[in-house]
PLY file of the C-alpha trace (Angstrom):
ply
format ascii 1.0
element vertex 417
property float x
property float y
property float z
element edge 416
property int vertex1
property int vertex2
end_header
-23.53 -20.58 -9.86
-18.99 -19.72 -9.91
-18.37 -17.40 -6.97
-16.16 -14.09 -7.89
-12.64 -14.91 -6.72
-9.88 -13.93 -8.96
-7.04 -14.72 -5.85
-6.43 -18.13 -8.65
-4.40 -15.36 -10.22
-1.60 -15.71 -7.92
2.52 -16.10 -9.14
0.58 -15.30 -12.95
2.70 -12.69 -15.23
0.54 -9.65 -15.36
0.27 -6.51 -17.84
-0.39 -3.20 -17.19
-2.49 -0.89 -18.74
-2.97 3.66 -18.10
-4.15 6.12 -19.41
-2.34 10.43 -19.77
-5.41 12.82 -20.23
-5.65 15.90 -19.62
-6.97 15.27 -16.06
-3.96 13.13 -15.55
-0.61 14.28 -16.87
2.29 11.84 -17.62
3.68 11.89 -14.35
0.49 11.17 -12.34
-0.41 7.87 -14.70
3.48 6.95 -13.69
2.41 7.22 -9.78
-1.04 5.46 -10.46
1.12 2.60 -12.03
3.59 2.67 -9.53
0.54 1.99 -6.78
-1.39 -0.64 -9.03
2.04 -2.91 -9.48
2.22 -2.52 -5.63
-1.24 -3.83 -5.69
-0.89 -6.86 -8.34
2.21 -7.97 -6.08
0.09 -7.43 -3.08
-2.30 -10.21 -4.81
0.50 -12.33 -5.96
1.40 -11.20 -9.71
4.60 -10.31 -11.06
4.45 -7.12 -13.61
6.52 -7.69 -16.61
5.19 -4.80 -18.59
3.55 -1.29 -18.72
1.23 0.41 -21.48
0.00 3.48 -21.76
-1.57 5.64 -23.91
-2.16 9.99 -24.36
-5.87 10.03 -24.79
-8.61 13.27 -24.26
-10.29 9.95 -22.43
-11.06 6.32 -22.18
-12.49 4.50 -25.31
-16.49 3.80 -23.89
-15.45 0.36 -26.44
-12.24 -1.08 -25.02
-10.53 1.47 -22.74
-7.57 2.48 -25.12
-7.74 2.52 -29.02
-7.59 -0.07 -31.22
-4.06 0.64 -32.48
-3.03 0.27 -28.85
-5.07 -3.08 -28.33
-3.26 -4.23 -30.92
-0.02 -3.30 -29.51
-0.97 -4.96 -26.75
-2.07 -8.28 -28.30
0.97 -8.24 -30.27
3.03 -8.11 -27.20
1.12 -11.13 -25.63
1.69 -13.33 -28.76
5.56 -12.48 -28.25
5.77 -13.39 -25.45
3.74 -16.95 -25.75
6.02 -17.07 -28.86
9.08 -17.00 -26.50
6.87 -19.39 -24.01
6.29 -16.43 -21.27
2.71 -16.98 -21.10
0.94 -13.46 -19.96
-1.44 -14.20 -17.25
-4.02 -11.14 -17.09
-3.91 -7.21 -18.32
-5.06 -4.98 -15.37
-6.29 -1.62 -15.97
-5.62 1.54 -13.66
-9.43 2.62 -13.86
-12.70 0.36 -13.67
-14.07 -1.16 -16.89
-17.73 -1.43 -18.00
-19.22 -5.08 -18.86
-19.13 -3.50 -22.73
-15.31 -2.52 -22.29
-14.17 -5.89 -20.17
-16.22 -8.48 -22.90
-14.83 -6.15 -25.84
-11.16 -6.59 -24.67
-11.48 -10.33 -23.73
-12.27 -11.41 -27.00
-9.29 -9.49 -28.60
-6.75 -10.27 -26.13
-7.91 -13.82 -25.01
-6.35 -13.27 -21.89
-7.74 -12.85 -18.17
-8.77 -8.91 -17.69
-9.04 -7.35 -14.58
-9.16 -3.50 -13.55
-8.89 -1.84 -10.47
-11.62 -2.24 -8.64
-11.56 -5.94 -9.22
-7.73 -6.00 -8.23
-8.43 -4.68 -4.62
-11.33 -6.69 -4.09
-9.38 -9.78 -4.27
-6.76 -8.25 -2.51
-9.51 -7.57 0.24
-10.92 -11.06 -0.04
-7.40 -12.30 0.74
-6.78 -10.08 3.92
-10.17 -10.66 5.09
-10.11 -12.87 8.55
-12.97 -12.36 10.60
-16.72 -12.92 9.43
-17.44 -9.19 9.25
-14.37 -8.56 7.00
-15.28 -11.64 4.73
-19.04 -10.34 4.93
-18.27 -6.74 3.44
-16.18 -8.08 0.98
-18.26 -10.32 -0.25
-21.15 -7.83 -0.48
-18.83 -5.52 -2.50
-18.02 -8.74 -4.71
-21.34 -9.03 -5.50
-22.03 -5.65 -6.09
-19.10 -5.48 -8.48
-20.58 -8.58 -10.14
-24.40 -7.52 -10.78
-23.68 -4.89 -13.53
-21.21 -7.11 -15.22
-23.16 -10.75 -15.43
-23.37 -10.22 -19.17
-20.04 -10.94 -19.69
-20.30 -14.26 -18.11
-22.72 -15.35 -20.48
-21.08 -14.81 -24.23
-20.22 -18.34 -24.85
-24.03 -18.49 -25.65
-22.98 -16.39 -28.93
-20.83 -19.32 -30.28
-22.99 -21.91 -29.53
-25.17 -22.92 -32.78
-26.95 -25.78 -34.59
-31.07 -25.69 -35.12
-32.94 -22.88 -36.41
-30.17 -20.41 -33.89
-27.59 -21.02 -37.01
-29.63 -19.16 -39.55
-29.10 -15.72 -37.84
-32.32 -13.64 -38.06
-35.39 -15.17 -35.90
-33.05 -17.80 -34.85
-30.64 -15.28 -33.38
-34.00 -14.09 -31.04
-34.26 -17.84 -30.21
-31.22 -18.04 -29.39
-31.05 -15.09 -27.05
-34.09 -16.82 -25.02
-32.25 -19.16 -22.42
-28.99 -16.54 -21.96
-31.79 -14.01 -20.81
-33.32 -17.11 -18.38
-30.20 -17.82 -17.16
-29.31 -14.01 -16.75
-32.29 -12.89 -15.00
-32.13 -16.39 -12.67
-28.78 -15.23 -11.91
-29.16 -11.80 -11.07
-32.33 -13.17 -8.66
-29.89 -14.91 -6.67
-27.28 -12.33 -6.66
-29.74 -9.72 -5.33
-31.36 -12.41 -3.39
-27.36 -12.58 -1.75
-26.81 -9.03 -1.53
-30.26 -8.52 0.90
-29.07 -11.67 2.91
-25.19 -10.14 3.42
-26.85 -6.61 4.35
-29.45 -8.12 6.82
-26.37 -10.33 8.58
-23.99 -6.84 8.83
-27.07 -4.79 9.82
-27.37 -7.89 12.77
-23.40 -7.46 13.40
-23.27 -3.98 12.96
-26.05 -4.09 15.87
-23.39 -6.28 18.02
-20.87 -3.49 17.76
-23.17 -0.44 18.78
-23.64 -2.94 21.68
-19.86 -3.31 22.75
-19.12 0.36 21.72
-21.77 1.56 24.45
-20.54 -1.17 27.21
-16.62 1.03 26.56
-17.77 2.77 29.38
-16.60 6.70 29.67
-13.31 6.72 27.79
-11.90 9.09 25.20
-11.53 7.39 21.70
-8.69 7.30 18.96
-8.47 6.11 15.99
-5.31 5.80 13.65
-6.15 6.23 9.99
-4.22 7.06 6.50
-3.58 6.05 3.84
-2.79 2.10 3.14
0.90 0.77 4.61
2.08 4.11 6.14
2.66 1.99 9.23
-0.48 2.07 11.33
-0.12 -1.15 12.50
3.17 -0.76 13.32
2.13 2.25 15.03
-0.36 0.42 17.19
1.23 -2.28 18.40
4.20 -0.07 19.70
2.02 2.05 21.66
-0.47 -0.52 23.42
2.41 -3.77 22.92
-0.28 -5.61 21.01
0.67 -7.98 18.07
-1.73 -6.87 15.64
-0.52 -7.86 12.24
2.02 -6.02 10.26
3.21 -5.86 6.97
4.86 -3.67 3.88
1.73 -5.03 1.98
-1.15 -2.87 0.86
-4.11 -3.40 3.13
-2.26 -5.78 5.57
-5.22 -4.69 8.18
-9.02 -4.94 7.30
-10.63 -5.03 10.21
-10.53 -2.96 13.11
-8.87 -3.44 16.17
-9.32 -1.67 19.39
-6.90 -1.90 22.04
-7.66 -0.13 26.03
-4.16 1.85 26.70
-3.29 3.97 29.46
-0.73 6.57 29.59
0.06 8.04 33.12
-2.98 6.20 34.33
-5.57 7.69 31.94
-7.39 5.28 30.14
-8.42 5.22 26.51
-9.04 2.95 23.57
-7.11 3.02 20.39
-7.84 1.82 17.20
-6.62 0.71 13.70
-8.77 1.15 10.68
-8.06 0.23 6.93
-6.10 2.29 5.01
-7.16 4.20 2.43
-6.43 4.72 -1.36
-6.67 6.20 -4.37
-9.75 5.24 -6.67
-11.16 3.24 -3.71
-14.39 1.67 -4.64
-17.28 2.98 -3.78
-18.73 -0.71 -3.77
-16.17 -1.60 -0.53
-16.48 1.93 0.88
-20.51 1.30 1.29
-20.00 -2.61 2.51
-17.13 -0.91 5.00
-19.47 1.50 6.64
-19.73 -0.55 9.89
-15.69 -0.77 10.04
-15.50 3.08 9.90
-17.92 3.45 12.21
-14.57 3.42 14.73
-13.15 6.64 12.37
-16.84 8.29 12.45
-17.20 7.61 16.08
-13.78 8.49 17.31
-12.89 11.65 19.84
-9.53 12.47 18.12
-8.35 10.72 14.50
-4.31 10.20 14.28
-3.66 11.00 10.73
-0.56 8.75 10.08
1.18 9.99 7.02
4.39 7.96 4.98
6.89 10.81 4.94
9.45 8.67 2.92
6.46 8.05 0.31
7.34 10.43 -2.63
3.78 10.90 -3.15
2.87 11.52 0.80
0.92 14.79 0.09
-1.26 13.78 -2.48
-2.35 10.82 -0.59
-2.64 13.60 2.63
-5.30 14.77 0.56
-7.13 11.19 -0.50
-7.11 10.85 3.02
-8.51 13.82 4.23
-10.85 13.49 1.10
-12.40 10.32 2.36
-12.58 12.10 5.89
-14.47 14.68 4.53
-17.19 12.14 3.29
-17.62 9.51 5.94
-18.87 13.30 7.65
-14.99 13.49 9.67
-14.09 17.06 8.97
-14.90 18.55 12.00
-13.22 15.88 14.93
-10.18 16.85 16.43
-7.08 15.62 14.30
-3.47 15.36 14.77
-0.94 14.26 11.89
2.03 12.11 12.78
4.65 12.04 10.10
5.26 8.54 10.23
8.94 6.28 8.48
11.50 9.53 9.07
14.30 6.60 9.00
13.76 6.42 5.38
13.31 9.77 4.52
15.48 10.35 1.54
16.92 13.94 0.09
19.19 15.51 -2.49
21.47 18.56 -0.86
21.17 21.36 -4.11
24.43 22.54 -5.14
24.29 26.58 -4.08
24.59 28.06 -7.32
21.74 25.45 -8.43
18.59 27.78 -9.39
16.14 25.14 -10.21
13.21 25.35 -8.03
12.75 23.38 -5.18
10.63 20.10 -4.96
9.90 17.09 -2.81
13.07 15.63 -3.57
15.59 18.34 -2.38
13.87 19.55 0.92
15.58 18.59 3.79
13.62 16.46 6.66
14.16 19.63 8.78
12.76 22.12 6.12
10.08 19.81 5.94
9.31 20.18 10.13
9.08 23.80 10.22
6.88 23.90 7.33
4.69 21.26 8.47
4.64 22.45 12.08
4.12 26.44 10.72
0.76 25.26 9.61
-0.65 22.81 11.95
1.39 24.63 15.16
0.96 21.26 18.05
-1.07 19.49 15.37
1.73 17.23 13.84
4.63 14.98 15.07
7.64 13.03 13.33
8.49 9.85 14.13
9.56 6.48 13.26
7.65 3.81 14.50
9.55 0.77 13.09
12.86 2.36 14.49
11.07 3.66 18.18
12.15 7.51 17.41
10.43 10.19 19.09
7.73 7.70 20.95
7.99 9.40 24.33
6.70 12.75 22.21
4.26 10.50 20.92
2.63 9.41 23.75
2.96 12.97 25.64
1.19 14.69 23.09
-1.33 11.75 22.79
-1.76 11.62 26.71
-2.58 16.15 26.76
-4.95 15.70 23.83
-6.89 12.80 25.80
-6.65 14.61 28.38
-8.22 17.86 27.37
-10.90 15.75 25.40
-11.72 14.00 28.64
-12.23 16.87 30.81
-14.31 17.74 27.73
-16.44 15.44 27.81
-16.30 14.09 31.48
-15.88 16.38 33.73
-16.81 14.15 36.79
-14.32 11.18 35.71
-11.69 13.71 35.45
-11.96 14.38 39.14
-11.67 11.10 39.64
-8.54 10.77 37.67
-6.68 13.59 39.70
-7.58 11.90 43.12
-6.18 8.52 41.92
-3.18 10.65 40.54
-3.01 12.12 43.58
-3.16 9.01 45.72
0 1
1 2
2 3
3 4
4 5
5 6
6 7
7 8
8 9
9 10
10 11
11 12
12 13
13 14
14 15
15 16
16 17
17 18
18 19
19 20
20 21
21 22
22 23
23 24
24 25
25 26
26 27
27 28
28 29
29 30
30 31
31 32
32 33
33 34
34 35
35 36
36 37
37 38
38 39
39 40
40 41
41 42
42 43
43 44
44 45
45 46
46 47
47 48
48 49
49 50
50 51
51 52
52 53
53 54
54 55
55 56
56 57
57 58
58 59
59 60
60 61
61 62
62 63
63 64
64 65
65 66
66 67
67 68
68 69
69 70
70 71
71 72
72 73
73 74
74 75
75 76
76 77
77 78
78 79
79 80
80 81
81 82
82 83
83 84
84 85
85 86
86 87
87 88
88 89
89 90
90 91
91 92
92 93
93 94
94 95
95 96
96 97
97 98
98 99
99 100
100 101
101 102
102 103
103 104
104 105
105 106
106 107
107 108
108 109
109 110
110 111
111 112
112 113
113 114
114 115
115 116
116 117
117 118
118 119
119 120
120 121
121 122
122 123
123 124
124 125
125 126
126 127
127 128
128 129
129 130
130 131
131 132
132 133
133 134
134 135
135 136
136 137
137 138
138 139
139 140
140 141
141 142
142 143
143 144
144 145
145 146
146 147
147 148
148 149
149 150
150 151
151 152
152 153
153 154
154 155
155 156
156 157
157 158
158 159
159 160
160 161
161 162
162 163
163 164
164 165
165 166
166 167
167 168
168 169
169 170
170 171
171 172
172 173
173 174
174 175
175 176
176 177
177 178
178 179
179 180
180 181
181 182
182 183
183 184
184 185
185 186
186 187
187 188
188 189
189 190
190 191
191 192
192 193
193 194
194 195
195 196
196 197
197 198
198 199
199 200
200 201
201 202
202 203
203 204
204 205
205 206
206 207
207 208
208 209
209 210
210 211
211 212
212 213
213 214
214 215
215 216
216 217
217 218
218 219
219 220
220 221
221 222
222 223
223 224
224 225
225 226
226 227
227 228
228 229
229 230
230 231
231 232
232 233
233 234
234 235
235 236
236 237
237 238
238 239
239 240
240 241
241 242
242 243
243 244
244 245
245 246
246 247
247 248
248 249
249 250
250 251
251 252
252 253
253 254
254 255
255 256
256 257
257 258
258 259
259 260
260 261
261 262
262 263
263 264
264 265
265 266
266 267
267 268
268 269
269 270
270 271
271 272
272 273
273 274
274 275
275 276
276 277
277 278
278 279
279 280
280 281
281 282
282 283
283 284
284 285
285 286
286 287
287 288
288 289
289 290
290 291
291 292
292 293
293 294
294 295
295 296
296 297
297 298
298 299
299 300
300 301
301 302
302 303
303 304
304 305
305 306
306 307
307 308
308 309
309 310
310 311
311 312
312 313
313 314
314 315
315 316
316 317
317 318
318 319
319 320
320 321
321 322
322 323
323 324
324 325
325 326
326 327
327 328
328 329
329 330
330 331
331 332
332 333
333 334
334 335
335 336
336 337
337 338
338 339
339 340
340 341
341 342
342 343
343 344
344 345
345 346
346 347
347 348
348 349
349 350
350 351
351 352
352 353
353 354
354 355
355 356
356 357
357 358
358 359
359 360
360 361
361 362
362 363
363 364
364 365
365 366
366 367
367 368
368 369
369 370
370 371
371 372
372 373
373 374
374 375
375 376
376 377
377 378
378 379
379 380
380 381
381 382
382 383
383 384
384 385
385 386
386 387
387 388
388 389
389 390
390 391
391 392
392 393
393 394
394 395
395 396
396 397
397 398
398 399
399 400
400 401
401 402
402 403
403 404
404 405
405 406
406 407
407 408
408 409
409 410
410 411
411 412
412 413
413 414
414 415
415 416
């Protein structure tokens, strides 16, 4: 059976499609499509056009309306006539098997949705056996309800009694259903094996975590591409892979570090994203155990991103779903070197927005809101890193005194000596 891999689509041109709905205004749709384009770029595709449609909700048949679908089809044909082939059309929401089948039939190009695109990126980024297993499990879970579209070629087979329609059509469906059920059994069996493998890996990791000794665990969390890995490298002097791409880090990396003779564990975790596929969250639960078992969460935020406040909400929602809402947390606003704003004129009466608030004003706002639980740094330019180390030391030390009072007494003796 053909494996579910989309990474063959590298270097292909792509068209993006999104909806403007009562629940998602035009500005929000643009933000989502900007992110979808970044995802496409990460996967190796070049976006050449965007299409949006204002509707009450997605069509259950073709996602967009028939008129918009014809507009997309016409654009694809025009590009083909000019020898500029469109390799794929990417939709900003998850599509059903029925929607994919109908859209493919009309457009005659590769159809992807946000979920399949993210799965493709995860497949490319996975390095360890655990990450590869997690991605494959998510791929098979995604594929299972969409198996039907893999057998649409049977509808085009003719000859024999099937060509007469009626009873012949029923007879023609038999082989397809047999093959469909066979594939379904194969995938279900594979899912079972992958779950067993992940359980074994999780048991090994649980044992490893127990053997780490009495050390406070700190986990870096945040939206994808906010600079967690760069910060990890800076603090631990390690070489965790860091790149200006989405999901550069898939495998959780744990490093032991010490500040002023106080050792603790620092973990770099996979980044979150809006509309993160449920199958991926389920598959990566063992990876996210580092988040669930952390004594302190360091929420890293890209303050230079225009939608950083929305990204904060996405991360907080995901943490809540993981059961980490009560875990002590501090917020680190990264990339202050890239923050830009436009100063308002004195007689400008327009309301203050994110675009015309200075960094100092933002600092005062957030520090007033979070007291001592937020910092502003640049990991790339190494700005305010000493302050970050000091705050981490104070928080880890306080947690250590609370959790391991006897060990803290030993650390006091070591420091005095």
